[in-house]
N, C-alpha and C positions, 0 to 999 in steps of 0.2 A: 472105407475101412482098409487098414494096411494088410496086405497079403503077406503074412509071415513065411509062407512056404515058397515064395518066389525067389529063385536064385539067379542073380545077375552075373554078368561077366566080371564085374568088379569084385563080387563075392569070391569067385573062383581065383582071381588074381590075388586077393587078400589071403586066401587059404594057402596058395603056393608060397607067397612071401613069408607067411607065418611059419611054415614048416622049414623054410630055408633059414630064417632067423634063429631058429632053435639051436642051430649048430655053430653060430657065430658068437664072438665075444660081446659082452654087454656094451662096451663103448662103440663098437662097430654097428651093432643093431640100432642103438640110440641115434648115432650120427646119420644113419640111413633114414630113420624116421624123421629127423629134423630136416633133412634135404627134401624129402617128399612133402613134408608139411609146408615148408617155405614155397615150394613150387605151386602147391595147391592154393595157398593163400594169395600168392601174387596173381594167380588166375582170377580169383574172386575179386581182387582189387581192380584189375584191368577191366573186368566185366561190370564192375560196380554192382555186384549182386545185391538183391533187395535187402538181405540181412546185413550186408556191410553198411548200407546207408542207415539202418536202424542202430547198428553198433556205434557209428559215428555220433548219432544223436544221443545215445545213452552215455557215451564217454563225455560229451559236452555237458550233459545234465549232471552226471555224478562227480566229475572231476574238473570241470571247467576247461577241458582240453578241446580246442577247436581247430588248431593248426593241422592241416591235412597230413603233412609230412610226419608229425609226431604220432598221429593216430595210425598211420600206415606202419610205422616202426613197431607200435604196440601190436597191431594185427599180425605182423610177421612173427613176433615173439610168441603170440598165441598159436599161430600155425605150427611153429617149431615144437611147442610144448605138446599140442595135440598129436602131432606126428610122432614125437618121441614116445608118448604114451601108447599109441597104437602099435608101434614096433616093439617096444619093451614088453608088451603083453606076452610075447613068445618066451621071454626069459625072466619073467617076474620072480619065479621061485629061486633063481640064482642070486637075486639081490640080497636075500637073507644072510647068506654067508660070505658076502663080498664087502669090499671097502667102499662100495658106491652107495651104501645105505647106512647112515648113522642115526643114532637115537638121542633124543633130548627129553628130559622130564620123566623117565621111566619110574622115578621114585613116586610119582603121583598115582601110580597104580598100587602102591603098597598101603598097608594099614587101613584097608576099607572093610567095613563090617560084613559085606557079602559081595559076590561078583558084580562088577559095575556094568552100567550101560554106557557104551562108547558112542558119542555122536561125532559125525564127520561130514565132509562135503567133497564135491568133485574138484579137488585142488591138486595140482602137481600130478604125480602118478597115484591117483586116488585108489587104484586097485590094491595098493599096499597099505591101506589105512589100518588094517588089522594086524600089521606086522609087529606092532609093539607088544602084542600078546603072543602071537604065533612064534615069534623068535625065541620065546622062553617055553614053548611047548604048551601054552595055555589055550585050550580049545575055545573057539568062537563060532558064532552063527551070524550070517548076514542074509538079509532079504534080497533076493536076486530076481530081476525081471528077465526071464528067459523066453519071452514071446518073440523069438527070433527065427530066422529061416534055419534049416537043418545044419548048414555049414557054420553059421555064426554061433548057433547053440552048442554045437560040438566043440568048437574052439573055446567058448566061454566056460563050459563045464570042465573041460580038460585042464585049462589054465588054473582055474580056482581050486580044482581038486589037487593039483600038484602042490600048490601053495599050502592048502589046508593039511596035506599029508605031513607037514612039519609039526603039526599039533594035533595028534590023533584025537578024534572026538569032534573035530570041527566039521561043520556042514552048512550047505546053503538051504535057505528056506525060499522056495519058489513063490513069487508073487502070484496070487490068485485067490480063489474062493476059500481055500483052507489056510490062508496065511495066518490069520489071527489065532486060529487054533494051534498052529505050529509054534507061533511066537509065545503063547501062554505056556505051552508044554516046555519050551526051552527055558523060559524064566523059572518055572517051577522046579526044573532040574538043576538050577544054578549055573546055567550057561551064560557066558558073556555075549551080549548081543551088540551088534554094530548097526547103527542107523545112519543112512545118508539123508540128512535133513534138508538138502537143497534139491529134492526130487523134481523131475520134469514129468508132468502128466497133463493130459487135456490141453496140450500145446501151451502150457504155462509153466514157468519156473516158480516153485512154491517156497523158495527161500534163497537168500535172505529177503526181507521185505523191501529194503532200499527205498523207504518212503512210501511204499504201496500199502493199501489196505488189504492185507492177506487174511482170508478167513482162518479161524482157529481150528484148522484141520491139518492132516498130513502127518509126516513122520516126526516132526518136532513135538507135536501134541501127543502122539502115540508114545513117544519116549518119555515124555513128562508124566503121562498117566501110569505107565508101567513102573516108573521110578516111585511114584506114590504107592501103588498097589503092593509092590514087592520090597519097598524100603531099600532101594538100590541107589547108589551114588551115580551121578552122571559126569563122565569124564570126556572132555573134548580132545580129539586127536586129529592131526592133519599131516599131509605130506607136502613138503615144500621142495621145489626143484632149486638146487643151489649151484646151477651152472652145468650144462651138458647132461651127463647121465648121473650126476651126483645128487642124491636125494637126502632129505632130512625128515625123519619121523618125529613130530613134536607132540608130546603128551602134556597137556596143560593141567593145572590144578582142577579138582572137581568144581563144577558150577552149582552142584547140589549135593549135599550130604544129609540124609534124612535124620541122622542122630542129633543134629544141632541146627536144623533149618526147617522153618514152618512155611516155606514158600508154597503158594498155590500152584495148581497145574498151569494156569495162565501166566504166572510169574516165571515159572521154569521154562515154559515155551518162549517167553520173551527173552530170557537169558540165552537160550539156544540160538535164537534169531540174531541176537547181538553178536554172539561169537562168530556165526557164519558171516555176518556183515563185515566184521573186522578182517577176517581172512580174505574175503572177496575184494574189499577196498585196498588191502595191502598188496595183493598179488592178482590183480584183475586179469593180467595176461596169462595166468596159470589156471583160470577158472574154466572148466570144460563147457559150462552152460552159458558163457557170455554171448555166443552167437545166437542163442535161442531167447535171450531175455527181451521181453516186450513190455517195457514199463507202462505203456498206456493201455494195455489190454486188461479189461475187467475180469475179475474172478467170479465164478458162479457162487451165489450166496446161499445155496442149499444143497 
């Protein structure tokens, strides 16, 4: 069992860097993160870490890319993106009023019968997935796994609270035994909920399926069931890194509108999975869970 209270030397170093980055310009912070990410990834490549070998196998299977040099280039880009994400965490709330975050498709949030459910994934700077609503002061709720050590938890809560302060009424729903009760309460009150449908749990990546037989469980199914129950539209949103610290928030047309769609829960979940798969296949080097993906690992069936 993971000891969430254990604080390592790396945690303390991350805490110091985080607080230093808070006082630096966004491009400087992001560039520092990219440098650290590249260095870390080159170390993994030199050591031929176990997950790197699995990554190479996955890329060969999913994209037909087997040439080691090309895969290494993709790994370096992945390292840069993860490094930028980790560093930008300190300045995420500043993106909202900056030229480094632009929006596409905001019109897809208009003319909906009730507040929508947003589905997203860990793409680009995924922490800013709710920005399409927050930037206009529309409150949102997200389910957050805060089973972290005290330093990591304090940073996560502070960062998300600063972002949510831009849309009063926004809040985090902590993952745990009371999660479902809190989710239902939020939906009943008309809150916009954000679901990360590529969640990582039990050492498995639960979306997209990428050809795997994924059980009909998890956030994509929960989002589909809630859409049915509360007659809410489901709108996909994602964050794409467009070079350096430049980000694009993309809001796509609803994949489910209850007023003119009789799709079943299973069909809605399939649409969500397909949306995730399109994002992942298009920008695999921006997908946070790519190192954890184990295509051959079986899912529990109950």
